[in-house]
Residue frames relative to the residue before (quaternion, step in Angstrom):
aa qw qx qy qz dx dy dz
X 1.0000 0.0000 0.0000 0.0000 0.00 0.00 0.00
X 0.2729 -0.7705 0.5595 0.1367 3.53 -0.61 1.05
X 0.4187 -0.6569 0.5600 0.2819 3.52 -1.40 0.42
X 0.2313 -0.7516 0.6053 0.1235 3.48 -1.08 0.73
X 0.8119 -0.1062 0.0259 0.5735 3.55 -0.58 1.22
X 0.7379 -0.4775 0.2427 0.4105 3.65 0.74 0.86
X 0.6595 0.4650 -0.3149 0.4998 3.56 1.38 0.08
X 0.5157 -0.6224 0.4957 0.3177 3.52 -1.07 0.55
X 0.3810 -0.7350 0.4681 0.3091 3.62 -0.65 0.81
X 0.5816 -0.5924 0.4936 0.2591 3.46 -1.41 0.60
X 0.2804 -0.8051 0.4974 0.1607 3.54 -0.37 1.13
X 0.4347 0.7299 -0.4289 0.3071 3.60 1.30 -0.31
X 0.6520 0.5197 -0.2976 0.4651 3.65 0.91 -0.88
X 0.7276 0.4517 -0.2702 0.4400 3.47 0.78 -1.00
X 0.6013 0.5254 -0.3373 0.4986 3.62 1.24 -0.65
X 0.6661 0.5327 -0.3170 0.4148 3.49 0.88 -0.65
X 0.5985 0.5363 -0.3301 0.4952 3.49 1.16 -0.97
X 0.6929 0.4967 -0.3300 0.4054 3.64 0.81 -0.77
X 0.6373 0.5153 -0.3418 0.4598 3.58 1.23 -0.28
X 0.5130 0.6160 -0.4840 0.3510 3.73 1.12 -0.14
X 0.4645 -0.7325 0.4586 0.1936 3.62 -1.04 0.99
X 0.8188 -0.0258 0.0788 0.5681 3.64 0.85 -0.79
X 0.7606 -0.4128 0.2910 0.4079 3.45 -1.47 0.22
X 0.6215 0.5317 -0.3363 0.4670 3.70 0.92 -0.83
X 0.6738 0.4844 -0.2898 0.4768 3.63 0.83 -0.90
X 0.5585 0.6086 -0.2760 0.4914 3.55 1.11 -0.82
X 0.7548 0.4315 -0.2246 0.4401 3.44 0.55 -1.25
X 0.6212 0.5491 -0.2913 0.4772 3.56 1.17 -0.91
X 0.6688 0.5152 -0.3213 0.4290 3.49 0.78 -1.02
X 0.7109 0.4663 -0.2753 0.4488 3.60 0.86 -1.08
X 0.5736 0.5835 -0.3451 0.4598 3.58 1.20 -0.63
X 0.6890 0.4682 -0.2542 0.4914 3.55 1.11 -0.73
X 0.6850 0.5275 -0.2531 0.4342 3.53 1.14 -0.90
X 0.8140 0.2555 -0.0725 0.5167 3.45 0.85 -1.11
X 0.5333 -0.5389 0.5459 0.3567 3.55 -1.50 0.25
X 0.5835 -0.5535 0.3888 0.4494 3.53 -1.19 0.35
X 0.6046 0.5665 -0.3806 0.4107 3.69 0.96 -0.59
X 0.6247 0.5357 -0.3040 0.4799 3.55 1.08 -0.92
X 0.6699 0.5134 -0.2805 0.4571 3.67 0.89 -0.87
X 0.6516 0.5076 -0.2800 0.4892 3.45 0.93 -1.02
X 0.6561 0.4835 -0.3343 0.4733 3.62 0.84 -0.84
X 0.6753 0.4786 -0.3065 0.4700 3.72 0.80 -0.76
X 0.6177 0.5100 -0.3100 0.5121 3.56 1.02 -0.71
X 0.6999 0.4728 -0.2954 0.4466 3.57 0.75 -0.75
X 0.6191 0.5072 -0.3357 0.4968 3.56 1.07 -0.86
X 0.6797 0.4725 -0.3186 0.4618 3.69 0.80 -0.82
X 0.5798 0.5355 -0.3761 0.4854 3.66 0.98 -0.67
X 0.6613 0.5230 -0.3181 0.4336 3.53 0.76 -0.99
X 0.6391 0.5589 -0.3082 0.4291 3.55 0.95 -1.02
X 0.6312 0.5596 -0.2816 0.4573 3.50 1.02 -1.23
X 0.7430 0.4386 -0.2551 0.4365 3.55 0.76 -1.12
X 0.5813 0.5393 -0.3501 0.4987 3.58 1.22 -0.50
X 0.6214 0.5555 -0.3185 0.4515 3.54 0.88 -0.98
X 0.6956 0.4368 -0.2613 0.5071 3.69 1.03 -1.02
X 0.5519 -0.6704 0.3662 0.3345 3.68 1.13 0.03
X 0.3065 0.7531 -0.4972 0.3028 3.48 1.25 0.68
X 0.4215 -0.7200 0.4812 0.2691 3.68 -0.95 0.66
X 0.7418 -0.4704 0.2801 0.3873 3.52 -1.21 0.46
X 0.6844 0.5014 -0.2798 0.4494 3.56 0.88 -1.12
X 0.6828 0.4668 -0.3053 0.4719 3.65 0.94 -0.84
X 0.6053 0.4971 -0.3615 0.5058 3.65 1.07 -0.58
X 0.6438 0.5212 -0.3698 0.4208 3.54 0.71 -0.74
X 0.6623 0.5182 -0.2581 0.4756 3.48 0.96 -1.05
X 0.7469 0.4276 -0.2608 0.4374 3.60 0.81 -0.84
X 0.7764 0.3670 -0.1902 0.4758 3.54 1.06 -0.78
X 0.3640 -0.7113 0.5024 0.3302 3.52 1.25 -0.76
X 0.5054 0.6629 -0.4517 0.3178 3.57 1.19 0.21
X 0.5776 -0.6240 0.4269 0.3077 3.52 -1.10 0.76
X 0.6489 -0.5473 0.3684 0.3791 3.60 -1.03 0.60
X 0.6308 0.5099 -0.3172 0.4914 3.54 1.26 -0.85
X 0.6360 0.4785 -0.3793 0.4719 3.71 0.85 -0.62
X 0.6290 0.5093 -0.3600 0.4641 3.71 0.79 -0.84
X 0.6693 0.4866 -0.3039 0.4722 3.63 0.77 -1.03
X 0.6415 0.5523 -0.2961 0.4425 3.71 0.83 -0.70
X 0.6730 0.4378 -0.2490 0.5416 3.51 1.02 -1.03
X 0.6259 0.5449 -0.3427 0.4404 3.57 0.84 -0.68
X 0.6445 0.4976 -0.3154 0.4873 3.55 0.90 -0.92
X 0.6475 0.4933 -0.3271 0.4801 3.71 0.75 -0.95
X 0.6739 0.5066 -0.3110 0.4388 3.63 0.85 -1.01
X 0.8532 0.2583 -0.0468 0.4507 3.61 0.72 -1.01
X 0.8522 0.2146 -0.1380 0.4567 3.52 0.90 -0.52
X 0.8650 0.1981 -0.0178 0.4607 3.60 0.92 -0.88
X 0.4890 0.6524 -0.4259 0.3922 3.59 1.27 0.07
X 0.5576 -0.5766 0.4849 0.3485 3.44 -1.43 0.09
X 0.6913 -0.5110 0.3294 0.3904 3.73 0.91 0.33
X 0.3977 0.7848 -0.4215 0.2196 3.60 1.11 0.07
X 0.6148 0.5425 -0.2791 0.4998 3.36 1.19 -1.10
X 0.7390 0.4653 -0.2468 0.4199 3.42 0.51 -1.35
X 0.6121 0.5512 -0.3546 0.4424 3.62 1.02 -0.59
X 0.7234 0.4550 -0.2429 0.4590 3.52 0.93 -1.01
X 0.6476 0.5203 -0.3158 0.4585 3.57 1.22 -0.76
X 0.6237 0.5485 -0.3707 0.4157 3.50 1.14 -0.55
X 0.5986 0.5310 -0.3294 0.5012 3.51 1.30 -0.16
X 0.6990 -0.4585 0.2817 0.4710 3.58 1.28 -0.20
X 0.3412 -0.7538 0.5066 0.2423 3.54 -0.73 0.95
X 0.6418 -0.5025 0.4229 0.3960 3.66 -1.23 0.62
X 0.8022 0.2819 -0.2264 0.4752 3.56 -0.97 0.99
X 0.6150 0.5522 -0.3376 0.4504 3.57 1.37 -0.15
X 0.5228 0.6924 -0.3956 0.3013 3.56 1.11 -0.15
């Protein structure tokens, strides 16, 4: 468990997310929890991670997602070099669209 800005994270949010039963519940919860721009930013970062995992190059990802090169680079670092393994753990269970 990592510290965020010197404070232990509250586990309540993560425990609550695990209680969601389906895609609709998850979508509605995040719609209430986040602003539209926060959701779009998270969706974009996740889309970038999926495309990087599939081997797509930066320029094609930028064109497809509209993400900045800084965002793509940050996601790539988390995915491959400095993250805590969250992307890899989820992707090991299958990439979106591969079902």
